[in-house]
C-alpha positions in Angstrom: -26.2 -69.7 -15.5 -25.8 -66.2 -13.9 -23.0 -64.0 -15.3 -19.9 -63.6 -13.3 -20.2 -60.6 -11.0 -17.3 -58.8 -12.8 -19.2 -59.1 -16.1 -22.4 -57.6 -14.8 -23.4 -54.0 -15.5 -23.6 -51.9 -12.4 -27.2 -50.8 -11.7 -27.8 -47.3 -13.1 -28.2 -44.4 -10.7 -30.4 -41.4 -11.3 -28.4 -38.2 -11.6 -29.2 -34.5 -12.1 -26.7 -31.7 -13.1 -28.0 -28.2 -13.6 -28.4 -24.6 -12.7 -31.5 -22.8 -11.6 -32.8 -19.4 -10.5 -31.6 -20.3 -7.0 -27.9 -20.9 -7.9 -26.9 -18.6 -10.7 -27.7 -15.5 -12.8 -30.2 -15.4 -15.6 -27.3 -14.4 -17.9 -25.5 -17.7 -17.2 -28.7 -19.7 -17.7 -29.3 -18.0 -20.9 -25.9 -19.0 -22.2 -26.4 -22.7 -21.4 -30.1 -22.8 -22.4 -30.7 -25.7 -24.8 -33.2 -24.8 -27.6 -35.3 -27.6 -29.0 -33.3 -27.7 -32.2 -30.1 -28.3 -30.2 -31.6 -31.0 -28.0 -30.8 -34.1 -30.1 -27.1 -33.2 -30.3 -26.9 -32.5 -26.5 -28.7 -35.7 -25.7 -26.3 -37.7 -27.9 -23.3 -36.1 -26.2 -24.8 -37.0 -22.8 -25.4 -40.6 -23.8 -21.9 -40.9 -25.3 -20.5 -39.6 -22.0 -22.1 -42.2 -19.7 -25.8 -41.1 -19.3 -27.4 -44.2 -20.8 -30.8 -42.5 -20.5 -31.0 -38.7 -20.5 -33.3 -35.7 -21.0 -32.7 -32.0 -21.0 -35.0 -29.8 -19.0 -34.5 -26.2 -20.2 -36.9 -23.6 -19.1 -36.7 -19.9 -18.1 -35.9 -20.8 -14.5 -33.6 -23.8 -14.9 -31.4 -25.8 -17.2 -30.9 -29.4 -16.1 -29.5 -32.6 -17.5 -31.3 -35.6 -16.0 -30.5 -39.2 -16.6 -29.4 -42.7 -15.5 -25.8 -43.6 -15.3 -23.9 -46.7 -14.1 -21.0 -44.3 -13.2 -22.4 -41.1 -11.6 -19.0 -39.5 -11.3 -18.3 -39.9 -15.0 -21.8 -38.6 -15.8 -21.2 -35.5 -13.6 -17.9 -34.9 -15.5 -19.7 -35.2 -18.9 -22.5 -32.8 -17.9 -20.1 -30.2 -16.5 -17.9 -30.4 -19.5 -20.9 -29.9 -21.8 -22.0 -26.8 -19.7 -18.5 -25.4 -19.9 -18.3 -26.0 -23.6 -21.6 -24.0 -24.0 -20.0 -21.2 -21.9 -16.9 -21.2 -24.2 -14.7 -22.6 -21.5 -15.5 -19.8 -19.0 -14.8 -20.6 -15.3 -18.1 -21.3 -13.5 -19.3 -19.5 -10.3 -18.4 -21.8 -7.3 -22.0 -22.9 -6.6 -23.6 -22.2 -9.9 -24.0 -25.8 -10.9 -25.5 -28.5 -8.6 -25.0 -32.2 -8.8 -27.4 -34.8 -7.3 -27.6 -38.6 -7.5 -29.8 -41.4 -6.2 -32.5 -40.3 -3.7 -31.5 -36.7 -3.8 -31.9 -36.6 -7.6 -35.3 -38.4 -7.4 -36.5 -36.1 -4.7 -35.4 -33.0 -6.6 -37.2 -34.2 -9.8 -40.4 -34.8 -7.9 -40.1 -31.4 -6.2 -39.6 -29.6 -9.5 -42.6 -31.3 -11.0 -44.6 -30.2 -7.9 -43.4 -26.6 -8.4 -41.7 -26.6 -5.0 -38.5 -25.5 -6.6 -40.1 -22.7 -8.6 -39.6 -19.0 -7.9 -43.3 -18.9 -7.1 -44.2 -22.1 -5.2 -47.4 -23.6 -6.6 -47.3 -22.3 -10.2 -48.4 -24.9 -12.8 -46.3 -24.1 -15.8 -43.3 -26.2 -14.9 -45.4 -29.4 -14.7 -46.6 -28.7 -18.2 -43.0 -28.1 -19.4 -41.8 -31.4 -17.9 -44.7 -33.2 -19.6 -43.7 -31.7 -22.9 -40.1 -32.8 -22.4 -41.2 -36.3 -21.5 -43.5 -36.6 -24.4 -40.9 -35.3 -26.9 -38.0 -37.5 -25.8 -40.3 -40.5 -25.4 -41.6 -40.1 -29.0 -38.0 -40.0 -30.2 -37.4 -43.4 -28.6 -34.5 -42.1 -26.5 -36.2 -42.0 -23.1 -35.5 -45.4 -21.6 -37.7 -47.4 -19.2 -36.0 -46.2 -16.0 -36.3 -42.5 -16.8 -39.8 -43.0 -18.2 -40.8 -44.5 -14.9 -39.2 -41.7 -13.0 -41.2 -39.1 -14.9 -44.5 -41.0 -14.5 -43.9 -41.2 -10.7 -42.9 -37.5 -10.6 -46.2 -36.6 -12.3 -48.1 -38.7 -9.8 -46.3 -36.9 -6.9 -47.1 -33.5 -8.4 -50.8 -34.5 -8.8 -50.9 -35.7 -5.2 -49.3 -32.5 -3.9 -51.5 -30.2 -5.9 -54.7 -32.1 -5.2 -54.2 -32.7 -1.5 -52.6 -29.4 -0.4 -53.4 -25.7 -1.1 -50.1 -24.9 -2.9 -51.9 -24.3 -6.2 -54.2 -21.7 -4.7 -51.6 -19.1 -4.0 -50.5 -18.4 -7.7 -54.1 -18.6 -8.8 -55.2 -16.1 -6.2 -52.5 -13.7 -7.3 -53.5 -14.1 -11.0 -57.1 -13.3 -10.1 -56.0 -10.3 -8.1 -54.0 -9.1 -11.1 -56.9 -9.7 -13.5 -59.2 -7.7 -11.3 -56.8 -4.7 -11.3 -56.2 -4.9 -15.1 -59.9 -5.0 -15.8 -60.4 -2.0 -13.6 -58.1 0.0 -15.9 -58.9 -1.4 -19.3 -62.2 -3.2 -19.0 -62.3 -6.2 -21.4 -58.9 -7.6 -22.5 -59.9 -8.2 -26.2 -58.1 -5.1 -27.4 -55.3 -5.0 -24.9 -51.7 -5.5 -26.2 -49.5 -7.4 -23.8 -45.7 -7.7 -23.5 -44.3 -10.6 -21.5 -40.6 -10.0 -20.5 -38.7 -13.2 -19.6 -40.6 -15.3 -19.5 -40.5 -16.7 -16.0 -42.8 -19.5 -14.9 -45.0 -17.1 -13.0 -45.2 -14.8 -16.0 -46.4 -17.7 -18.1 -49.1 -18.6 -15.5 -50.3 -15.0 -15.6 -50.4 -14.9 -19.4 -52.3 -18.2 -19.6 -54.8 -16.9 -17.1 -55.4 -13.6 -18.9 -55.9 -15.4 -22.2 -58.8 -17.2 -20.7 -60.4 -13.8 -20.3 -59.9 -12.5 -23.8 -56.2 -11.4 -24.1 -55.1 -12.0 -27.7 -52.3 -9.7 -28.7 -49.0 -10.8 -27.1 -45.3 -10.2 -27.6 -42.7 -12.2 -25.7 -39.3 -10.6 -25.1 -36.2 -12.8 -24.4 -32.6 -11.9 -23.8 -31.4 -13.5 -27.1 -33.1 -14.1 -30.4 -33.1 -17.9 -29.8 -34.6 -17.5 -26.4 -37.2 -15.0 -27.6 -38.2 -17.2 -30.6 -38.4 -20.3 -28.4 -40.6 -18.6 -25.8 -42.8 -17.0 -28.5 -43.5 -20.4 -30.1 -44.4 -21.8 -26.7 -47.0 -19.0 -26.2 -48.1 -18.6 -29.8 -46.9 -15.0 -29.7 -44.6 -12.6 -31.5 -41.0 -12.4 -30.4 -38.7 -9.5 -29.4 -35.3 -9.3 -27.8 -34.4 -7.2 -24.8 -32.6 -4.8 -27.1 -36.0 -4.1 -28.7 -37.7 -3.4 -25.3 -38.0 0.4 -25.8 -40.0 0.0 -29.0 -42.0 -2.9 -27.6 -43.0 -0.9 -24.5 -44.4 1.9 -26.7 -46.9 -0.7 -28.1 -47.8 -2.5 -24.8 -50.8 -1.7 -22.7 -49.9 -4.5 -20.3 -46.4 -5.3 -19.4 -45.6 -8.5 -17.4 -42.1 -8.6 -16.0 -41.0 -12.1 -15.3 -37.3 -12.2 -16.3 -35.7 -11.9 -12.8 -32.3 -11.1 -14.3 -31.0 -9.4 -11.1 -31.1 -6.0 -12.7 -34.0 -3.6 -13.3 -34.4 -3.9 -17.1 -37.5 -1.7 -17.3 -36.4 1.7 -16.2 -38.3 4.9 -15.3 -36.6 6.6 -18.3 -37.7 3.9 -20.7 -41.3 4.2 -19.4 -41.3 7.9 -19.6 -40.3 7.8 -23.3 -42.9 5.1 -23.9 -45.7 7.1 -22.3 -44.8 10.1 -24.4 -44.9 8.0 -27.5 -48.2 6.6 -26.5 -49.7 10.1 -26.0 -50.4 9.4 -22.3 -52.3 6.2 -23.0 -52.0 4.3 -19.6 -49.8 1.3 -19.1 -50.3 -1.5 -16.4 -47.0 -3.1 -15.3 -47.3 -6.4 -13.5 -43.8 -7.2 -12.1 -43.9 -10.8 -10.9 -40.1 -11.3 -11.4 -37.9 -12.4 -8.5 -35.8 -10.2 -8.2 -37.9 -7.3 -9.7 -37.6 -6.3 -13.4 -39.0 -2.7 -13.0 -37.5 0.2 -11.2 -39.5 1.4 -8.2 -39.2 5.0 -9.5 -41.8 4.1 -12.1 -44.5 4.5 -9.5 -43.9 8.3 -9.6 -44.9 8.5 -13.3 -48.4 9.5 -14.3 -50.4 7.0 -16.4 -48.2 4.1 -15.4 -49.6 1.6 -12.8 -47.0 -0.7 -11.3 -48.0 -3.7 -9.2 -45.5 -6.2 -7.8 -46.1 -9.5 -5.9 -46.5 -7.8 -2.6 -49.3 -5.6 -4.0 -51.1 -8.6 -5.5 -50.8 -10.4 -2.1 -52.5 -7.4 -0.4 -55.3 -7.5 -3.0 -55.7 -11.2 -2.7 -55.4 -11.0 1.1 -53.1 -14.0 0.8 -52.0 -15.6 4.1 -48.3 -16.2 3.8 -48.4 -18.5 6.9 -51.1 -20.6 5.2 -49.1 -20.8 2.0 -45.9 -21.8 3.8 -47.9 -24.5 5.6 -49.3 -25.8 2.3 -45.7 -25.9 0.9 -44.6 -27.9 3.9 -47.4 -30.4 3.4 -46.5 -30.7 -0.2 -42.8 -31.4 0.6 -43.9 -34.2 2.9 -45.9 -35.7 0.1 -42.9 -35.4 -2.3 -40.7 -37.1 0.4 -43.1 -40.0 0.6 -43.3 -40.5 -3.1 -39.5 -40.3 -3.4 -39.0 -42.8 -0.6 -41.5 -45.2 -2.2 -39.9 -44.9 -5.6 -36.4 -45.6 -4.2 -37.7 -48.6 -2.2 -39.4 -50.0 -5.3 -36.2 -49.6 -7.3 -34.1 -51.3 -4.6 -36.5 -54.2 -4.4 -36.3 -54.7 -8.2 -32.5 -54.9 -8.0 -32.6 -57.2 -4.9 -35.3 -59.3 -6.6 -32.9 -60.2 -9.4 -30.2 -61.2 -7.0 -32.5 -63.3 -4.9 -33.7 -65.1 -8.1 -30.0 -65.7 -9.1 -29.2 -67.0 -5.7 -32.1 -69.4 -5.6 -31.2 -70.7 -9.1 -27.6 -71.1 -7.9 -28.6 -73.1 -4.8 -31.1 -75.2 -6.8 -28.3 -76.1 -9.3 -26.1 -77.3 -6.4 -29.0 -79.5 -5.0 -29.6 -81.0 -8.4 -25.9 -81.7 -8.9 -25.6 -83.6 -5.6 -28.7 -85.7 -6.3 -27.4 -86.5 -9.8 -24.1 -87.7 -8.4 -25.6 -90.3 -6.2 -29.4 -91.1 -6.2 -29.0 -93.5 -3.4 -28.2 -90.8 -0.8 -30.5 -90.6 2.2 -31.9 -87.3 3.3 -29.3 -86.8 6.1 -26.3 -87.4 3.9 -27.7 -85.3 1.0 -28.4 -82.3 3.2 -25.0 -82.6 4.8 -23.3 -82.5 1.4 -25.5 -79.6 0.3 -24.7 -77.6 3.4 -20.9 -78.2 3.0 -21.0 -77.2 -0.7 -23.1 -74.1 -0.1 -20.8 -72.9 2.7 -17.5 -73.7 1.0 -17.1 -70.4 -1.0 -18.6 -68.1 1.7 -16.2 -69.7 4.3 -13.2 -69.1 2.0 -14.3 -65.5 1.5 -14.6 -64.9 5.3 -11.2 -66.4 5.9 -9.6 -64.2 3.2 -11.4 -61.1 4.5 -10.1 -61.8 8.0 -6.5 -62.1 6.7 -6.6 -59.1 4.5 -8.7 -56.6 6.6 -7.2 -54.5 9.3 -10.6 -53.0 10.2 -13.8 -54.7 11.2 -14.7 -57.5 8.9 -17.6 -56.1 6.9 -18.1 -59.4 5.1 -18.6 -61.2 8.4 -21.0 -58.6 9.5 -22.9 -58.8 6.2 -23.1 -62.6 6.6 -24.5 -62.3 10.1 -27.2 -59.9 8.8 -27.9 -61.9 5.7 -28.7 -65.1 7.6 -30.0 -63.4 10.8 -27.5 -65.4 12.8 -27.9 -63.3 16.0 -31.6 -64.0 16.0 -31.2 -67.8 15.8 -29.8 -70.6 17.9 -26.0 -70.4 17.7 -25.3 -73.9 19.0 -24.1 -75.1 15.5 -21.8 -72.1 14.9 -18.5 -74.0 15.3 -19.7 -76.7 12.9 -20.8 -74.0 10.4 -17.5 -72.1 10.5 -15.5 -75.2 9.8 -18.0 -77.2 7.8 -16.7 -76.5 4.4 -14.1 -79.1 3.3 -15.0 -81.5 6.3 -17.4 -84.3 7.0 -18.3 -86.7 4.3 -17.2 -84.4 1.5 -13.6 -83.8 2.5 -12.6 -83.3 -1.2 -15.5 -80.8 -1.9 -13.0 -78.0 -2.1 
């Protein structure tokens, strides 16, 4: 027998709570960043607070809590409280934290996987990061079937977008343009020492690309020791903090700025000191941060070659209109995948209700036949109709008495049985059928 409606668990809704490069400063994201060692405790807090299934997506460009919750409002409160706790109770910027649920949360997750929410649309690093998160939480047994399905569909959407549009070509063309310029200065990359500042997702893409062409010596600088160590592990590199930048710049032939902190953390004065310590050995600065990491005054220094994204676009002869068109096509693909995912989820929920309703009706039919096996078809069907309509009729009457507005239950009943599309000649009999006819005592 189906459980009473009040005893059923409400169907879980997908929710996202987070902050990204679009909504808040790097300094705030650094403070709420969740290192892998802290992840189990954070996930436990989320699950205890109403997110039955949860993951933490913590990268250089975003920190997000993603999960399934029967009560999205409670889940939002839990996630915000956790963020505020990590900030030491500090008041948040008004729009620093975003909240999404249902279709919006699904669409956002698919867009993040497809790199449409990245600082550089089309970069590939974020998809790899999401796959690492998925694999890690899944291996721990804490993922949950609904969230697992969401990730799998997000990966499919990303593959579709990257395969069937040109969004992946933009970052790759920029990386090739940078590689060409760096080789013109240094030749082979085998003996080049690189410093990655950030690291942002575009910086990671550049670093991975250069490593395919011989780059071996890498230091990754982060704003805090934890962030620096986490990023260094991800790139199999040495770690440094932003406080150690002056010394790190002295040893770096190639500097990749990817932090996007909102302030110019590599100054002309720092580079002037670094060049003096390097005995005029040249430095190539590749500033792919948004906003920029390096002061523009650096271009006036001798033996320092500063390239930003605009410079790389000129070298690559990238067509911004073509990239924007590719991004629009990718968004349309993401929308289709998100719509299909939500439709499938709705059908699964409705499928359960239809099955319960069919079992409920069948039980009534069996009860009527069991009461009197001598009933003919006409009498049996009359009794069945009366019994089936008894409770709905009572609900309609109660709604009519209690509601001052339009009767939503009546409208739902008309839609459920497509009454406006069928012959209405029996409407009076149907409205009064329960409790009448041959089963006057049915109620």
